[in-house]
N, C-alpha and C positions, 0 to 999 in steps of 0.2 A: 504493500500500500504506500510505501514511501515515494516510489516513483509516480504513482497516481497523485500523491499530494503535491509534487512539484508541478505536474501538468495542471492540476486544479488551481494552484497559486497563479500560474501564468494566465490561465483563463479568467480568473478573478480580476487580475490587474487589467487585462485587455478589456474585459466587460466594463470595468470602471471607467476607462478612458472613452469607450464608445458611448457610455451614458452621459459623460460630460459634454461631448460634442453634440449629441442628439438633443439634449436639453437646451443648450445655447442656440442651436440652429432653429429649433421649434419656436422659441421665444422671439428671436429676431424676425423670422419670417412671418409669424403671426402679427407682430407689431407693424411690419412694413406693409403687408398685403391685407391683413384684417379678415381673412377667411379661413375656415376650417379646411377647405379644399387645398389651400397652399401648403398647410402643414402635412396633410395627407400625401401630397405629391412628393415631399421630401422623404417621408417615411417609406413610401412605395419605392422610390428610387434606391434607397439604401437596402431595401429588403428583397425586391424582385430578383436581382441577379443571384443572390444566395439561394433562392428557391429554385430558379430555372436551371442553374448550373449544378445543383446538388447531385443528380445522377452521374454526370461526368466527373465531378470531384470525387464521388464515391468510388467510381471505377479506377481512377488514378491512384487513390489511396490504397485500394486492394492490390493493385498491380505494382506500384512503386513504393518507395520509402515513405511511410506515413509521417515520419519526422520531417522530411524534406517538404512535404505538402504543407505542413503547418508553418514551417519557417517562411516559405514563399508567400503564403497567404497573409501572415502577420506583417512581414516586412514590406510586401508589395502594396498593402492597403494605404501606406503613407503617401503614395503617389496621388491618389484621389483626394486626400486631405489637403495636399498642396494646391490642387485646383480650386477647392472650396475657399481656402485662405485667400487666393488671388481674387476670387469673385467678391469676397467680403470687403475688399479694399474700397469699393464704391459705397457712397452713402445709401443708395438703393440697390442692394445686391440683386444681380440677375438670377431669377428663380431657375432659369434654364441651365445656367452654369453651375449653380449649387447642386442641382439634380444630376448634372453630368459628372461632377466630382464624386458624388455619392455612389453613382453607378459604377464608376471605375474602381473605387475603393472596395465596393461590395463584390465585384467580379473576382478580385484577388482574394478577398477574405472568404469567399465561398469554398476555397480549398481547405479551410481549416476545420469546419464543423464535423463533416463525416470522418475525417482522419482522426480527430480528437476522440470522438465517441468510440470508434473502432479500436483505437489504441488502448483505451481502458480495458477492453476485452483481452487484449494482449497481455496486460499487466496484472490482472487480478484473477482469482479463482471464482467459481460460480457462487459460492457462499457469500462473496463480497459484492455481488452485483447490485443489490439494493443499496448498500452503504455507499458504493462508489457513485451510483446514480444520484443519491442525496447530496453528495459533495459537488457533483457537477451542477445540480440545480442551485446550490448555494453560490457557486462561482458565477453562474449566469445572473444571479440576483443582484450582483454588485451594481449593474446599470440602473436598477430600480431602487435598491436599498440605500446606497451611499451616494451615488452620483447626483441625484436631484438636490439634496441638501448641500453637498459640496459645490455643485455648479451654481446654485442660488447664492451662496456666499461668495464664491470666487468671481462670478460674472461682473459684478460692479467694480471689482478690482482689476481684473485682467482682460475683460471683454470676451466676446465670443472667439476671437482669434487666439487668445491665450488658452482657452479651453481646447481648441483644436490642436495647438502645439503640445499640450499635455497628453492628448489622445495619441499623437504620433510617438511621444516618448514611451508610453505604456506598451506600444507595439514592439519596441526594441527590447523592453524588459521581458515580454512574453517569449520572444525569440531566444533569449538567454536561458529561460527555464526549460524550453524544449530541447536545447542543446545539451543541457545537463543530464537528461535521461536518454541520450542517444544510444548507449549500449543496450539498455533494456529493450528499447524499441527495435533496435537492429536484430536482437535475438528473436523477437516476435515476428519480424519480417522473414527471417530464415525458416521458422516453423511454418508460416503460411505458404512460402514458396514450395516447401516439400509436400504440403497437403493439398494445394490448390489444383483443381482439375485443369488439365492442359487445354481443354477444348472450350472453355467458357470464360474468357477474359473481357467480354464486351460490356458496354454500358447497360444493355438491357437485361443483364443477369439479375440485377436487383428486382426489376419488374417481374421477371419470371418466377423468382422466389416468392414474391407476394401473391401473385395470381394462382400459384400452386397450393396455397393454404387459405381455406375459407376463413379461418380465424384471423389471419393477418389482413385479409381483405376487409373483414368487418371492422377490425381495429382502425384501419386507415380511414374508412368512411366516417366513423364516429369521431375520430380525432380531427378530421377536417372541419366538421361542424363545430367542434370545440374551439379550434383556432379562429374561426370566424367571430365567435363571441369575444374571445380575448383580444383579437385585433381591433375590435370596435372600442374597447375601453382604452387601449393603448393610444389610439388616435384622439379620443375625445377627452381624456383626463385634463389636459391643459386648457382647451376651450371651456371646460366646465369651471375651472378654478380661476383663470386669469381675469375675468370680469370683476371679481370681488376681492382678490388678494394681490399682494406685490410679488415680484419675482422671487425674492428670498423666502417669503411665506409659502409660496407655491412649492418651492424646493423642499421645505420642511414637511409640508403636508404629504407630498409624494413619498418622501423618505419614511415617514411614520407609517404610511400605507404599506410600503414595500417591506417594512420590518416584519410583517407577517410571514415573509418567506423564511426567516430564521426559525419561526415556530414550525412552519411546514417542514423544513429540512430536518429539524430535530425530531418531529413526529415520524418522518420516513426512516431515520436512523434507528429510532427506538422501536418502531413497528416493523422490523425487518422480517418477521415471521409471517406477516400478512400475505394472503394471496394477492397476486398482482391485479386481478380484476376487482378485488375489494378496494385496494388502493385507488384504482382508476375511478370506480363508481363514487366512492366517498369524496374524492377530490373534486370531481365534476359537479356533484350535487351541492357540496359546500360552496363552491365558486358561484354557481347559479343563484343560490339562496342569498349570498352576500351582495350580488350585483343588483338584484331586483329592487331593493329599497333605496338605491342611489338617488333617484329623482324625488324621493319623498321627504328628504331631510332638510334641515334649516340652513345649512351652510357648509363651509369648507371642511370643518372638523367632522361633520357627518360623513362626508365623502372619504375622509381619512380613515374613519372607523370601518366603513364598508370596504374600502380598499384593503385595509389590514386583514380582514377576514377573507377577502378574495385571494390575496397573495399567500395567505396561510394554507389555503387549500390546493393551490396550484402544484406545489411539489409532490403532493400525493398522487395526483393524476399523471404527472409527467414520469414519476418513478415507476408507477404501475405499467405505463405504456412501454417504457424502456426495458423493463424486466421481461415483459411478454416477447419483445423482439429478440433480446439476448438469448433467451432460453429456447427459441424456436428457429433461429437462423444460425447456420454454421459460420464459424469465424472467418473462413475464407471468403465469404460473401457479405460480411457484416457492413463494411463501408458502403458498398454499392446498394445494399438494401436500405441502410440509413439514408443514403442520398435520394433514393426513389421515394421513400416514405416522406422525407422532407419536401420533395417536389410536390407530392399530391396533397399532403395534409396542410402545408403552409400556403396553398392556394387560398385557404380560408382567410389568411392575413391579407393577401393581395385583394381579395374581394372586399374585405373590410376597408382597406386603404383607398380603394377606388370608389366605393359606394357610400361609406359613412359620411364623409365630408359633404358630398353632394346632397345626400338625403337630409342632413341637418340644415345646411345652408339654404336649400331650395324648397324643402317640404316642412319638416318638423318645426324649425325655429320660426319661420313666417307664420305658421298656423297658431303658434303660442304667443305671438305678439299681441299687445292690447288691441281689442276690437276685432280680432280675427276669430274664426269658427271655434277653435279649441281653447280660447283664452278664458271663457267663462265656465266651461265644464271641466275638462281635463286640466286646464290651466289652474283651476282652483286647488287641485291636488298637488301638481308638480311645480307650480309657479310659472310666471311669465317673465319675459325679458331675456337678456343675453345669457347664453349657456344652458338654458332650460331644455331646448330641443336636444342638445347633446346628452344631457342627463337622462332624458326620457328614453333615448335610443339605448343607452347602457342598461337601463332597467329591462327593456324588452329583450335584449340579448341574454340577460340573466335567466329569463324564462326559457330561452332556447337551450341554454346550458343544462338546466334542470331536466329537460326532456331528453337530452343526450345521456345524462346519468341514468335515467330510467331505462334507456335502450341498452346500456352496458349491462345492467342487472338482468335484463331479459335475455341477453345474448352471452352471458358469462360462461356457459358450458362450451360454446363454440370457441370463445376467446381463449379459454384455459387449455384446450385440447390441442397439442401439437399435431400437425398433419404431415403425412409423408410427402416430402418434396422430391419428386422424381427427377427434377433437373439437377439436383445435387448428387445423384448417384452416378457411379462410373458407367460407361456405355454398356459394358457387358451385363449389367443388372437391369437396364431399362426395359428390356423385353419382358 
């Protein structure tokens, strides 16, 4: 586990840097352009390449040195940050150039995620799968847990450009952590090379692995619906808060909300004997129940409380999904399978980024303004004015999440049962 600890540390630091720049860019763009859609465009630009390139990145990580993939991804993402820095030199930054920089940075960062998750399988035994998944979730939480408060404090001092420079420096630290575990990862690569089927190195191997298993297919569908709901709250949290709080206060509220991930990670570590479907269903149900009341509360700290409960439940569902994949997919196909799963499930995020801003700006928010159709009925419950359309959409997505949790419970036997994957067998056994 010590090697996993170093990878987790690197991932934690990198996630912190990503969170700093994401916070700063969202605030600047929202103030300059004044629409939820502009913020969603930045988030989509940063996220879409990671999703779309995930199968290719997974195939490369299974075929080549996973350490090398992580180093190229972390170091190369600095290039895109440089383009964003240049765009921010203007008093009114070009949204197109900021998006272009985010795309380039994300294209290179896409190499990292499948390689990192599959490397964990190289480094731990099966009994440590749940524990290692909890640590990875904790590392990912840095962008939500520490970054908002840190960014809210630092932004008045160093500006958004200073936050981007800090992000670039964290990429270099992550590269150093990856280099430290090079020998252990090299040993894992040698074992994979000896075990890997010689006839199946292509990008579509991960897709064939999923389609051969009804349980994995069901898991992918359910997690896609879940990411749609989570993507909505990621896009809308700042538009909900910014009309009523300062930048520093917004950072503190987001950090308090994200602190729930510490509780969730602790629960995952302590509840390591739980069935993965139990973790998955409990996490999704809790997340949904916590999101539904968001539009009903009186202010920012109500959002913080609901967010705390939301983030506390997320690690449960994520760990459950990860364990289901690790126990049902051979290690020689892990990175490609992770890449394909990321491509499909995280389409939910892309839909959220594409649609939530437009839906709020053009439908829900106008309907909740004073004198509009929903202002006297629904508006009496959720409130009217800036940010209330965004809060309403978060509540609706919470209901979707609860329905997904119910579907997990109904399909738990299918999800828990490993299926024979014919594509993983040698040719002489396929007949």
